[in-house]
N, C-alpha and C positions, 0 to 999 in steps of 0.2 A: 756681766757674764757673757761669754762668747756664744753665739748661736750654734745649736747642734745640728740643725738641718738647713740646707741652703740648696737652691737649684741654679743651674746655669742661666735660666731665663731671668731669675732675680738679679744675678750678677750683671747681666747685660742691661737690664732695666736701670739699675743704679748707675752703671757706667755711662749709659746714654744720657741720663739726667744730669750728671756732672758735666759732661761735654756740652750739652745744650746750654747750661747756665754759665759755664766759665771757660769753655774751649778745651781742646785736647791737652794743653799744657797743664791744666789743673787735674788731669786724671793720673793719679799715682796709685799703685797697688795698696800702699799704706792708707791713703785717704779713702779709697774705695772700701777697704776692710773696715775702717772706722765707721763709714756710712752704713754698712750692713751689720755692724756689731759682731764681726767674726774675725778670725785670725787670717793673716796674710797668706799663710800656707793653704788655707781653704780656697782662697781666690785662685791661686795657682793651680790647684787640683781641678777646678771647674773650667778654667779658660786658658790655662797656660801662662806664658809671660805677657808683658804689656803689649808687645807687638802683635801677639796672637789675639789678645783682647781687642786691639784696635781693628784688626782684620775682621773679627767677628762682628764688631759694631758696623763696619762698612758694609759687610754682606747683609746684615739685617736691615740697614737703611735702604739698600737696593731693593730688598724684598718688600719693605713697607711701601716704597714708592711705586711698586708694581701693583698695588691694590687699588690704584686710582680708576674709578669707573664713574660714569655720569650718574647723577641722582636727581630725583624730583625734589621740589621744595620741601616735601614732607620727609625726605631722606630715603625713600624707597627706590626700587629699580624703575626707571622710566618706562611707560607704556606707549602705545601707539599714538596717544594724544599729545606726545611731546615731540616737537619737530627736531631735526638734526641741529639746527642753529642753537636751540635752547640746550640741547645736550652738550654741545661744544662749550657753551658758556659754563655749564656745570663742571665739566672737566677742567676748564681754565681756572675757575674759582678754587677747586680742590687742589690743583697743582700749585697755585700761588700760596695757598694756606700751608701746604706741606713744606714748601721751600722756605717760607718765612719762619716756620716753627723750628727748623733744624739747620740753621746756616752752617754751624761748625761741622756737623756730620756730613752735610752736602759737600763742604770743602774737602773733607777727608776722602770722600768718594772720588772727587775730581783729582786729587793728588795721586790716587792709585790708578788713574786711567780708566775708571769704570763709569764715567758720566753718560756715555752713549747707551750703555747697557741699562743704566738706571732709568733713563728717559724713554726707553723702548716701549714699555707698557702704555705710557701716556700717549706716545706716538701712535701706537696701535689702536687705542681708543679713539683718537682723532681721525685715523684712517677710516674706521668703521662709519663714523658720522659723516665725513665728507663724501664717502661713497653712497651713503643713504640719501644724501642730497643730490646725487646724480653725477658727481665729479669722478673722472677716471684719468689714468695715466699721469703725465707730467703736471697737468692742471691740479689733480688731486694732491700730488706730492708737494707742489708749490704752496697749496693752501695749508697743508699740515705744517710745513716748516715755517711759514709766515706766522701762523697762530702760535706755534711753539716759541719762536724767537720773540714774539710780542710779550708773551707771558714771562719768559725768563728775563728779557730786557727790562720789563717793568719792575720786577722784583729787585734786579741789580740797582736800578735807579733809586728805589725805595731804601735799600740798604745803604747806599752811598749817602743819601740825604740824612739818614739817622746817625751815621757815623761821622759826618762832617762837623767841623767846629761851628759854634754859634756865629751867625752872619751879622755883620754890622756895616751898613744898615740892613735890616731884615726886609724881606719881600713886602711886608705890610707897610713899611716906611717908604718904599720906593714908588708905590703907586698912589697917586692923588687924582681925584676927579678932574682937577684943573689941568692935569697933563693929558687928559683925553676929552677935550671939550665936545667932541661930536658923539661920545659914547661914555658918559660918566658911570653908568652901571658896570661897564667892562672894567674900569679902573677899580671900582669898589669890590668887584668879584675877585680881581687879581690880588687885592690887598688882604683878602681873607685866606686862611690856611686852606690848602687843597684837601678836598674830601677824596682820599686815595682809593677807597673802596668804590665809590661812585665813578671816579675817573677811570679806574681799571675796567669796570664793566662797560662804561661808555666806549672806551677805545677798542676793547675786544669785540663788542657787539657790532660796532661800525665796520671793523675789519672783516668779521665773519659774514656780515650781510653783503659786503662788497665781493668777497671771494665766492659766495654761494649763488650770487645773482648770475643767471645765464648771460653770456656776452651778447650784445646787440648785433644786428646784421652788419656785415662789413660794408664800409663806405665805398 
């Protein structure tokens, strides 16, 4: 039996779920109606045609990405005891998570030329933190962009690794302690799968520390 009540938000939720799982090509009005247990005409009434639906999904994705704010480990708003560097790490982790959770939706935003608008709130959050650390002017702008590019670049590398065909020989087969006689632990470490979460935090933390450290006296 078809549903008698349906909201626009429910339609967008179901559409976003289909796109997240299977990509935009899987989103048809008929499939969406079946997912919601309603008639196709009801979908049209709430969101218009398919292009209008895709536009609405893009706009909602932009708004969702705009909600990125630094958080404490417990999930609350950071207080005075959290320094700018830690808050930047918080923004970085949240931005990476949001980008990884919705790659197809992010690609749709990019195709419609709204990428810069989508990233503006995260940029603004980073600006607040680098200024809290004492950076101003072009130095602050360089810090914000370097951090942003590091986050986005890391996610792109992750996605590329996930979509690439199985490698033969694999990385674990390429490294042998005998190939690094002066540092066998290095070879063993490189033979193990990368801990991407740890590597991400390591790289962003090192970058942030370098960017926020006051420059030494000129030689």
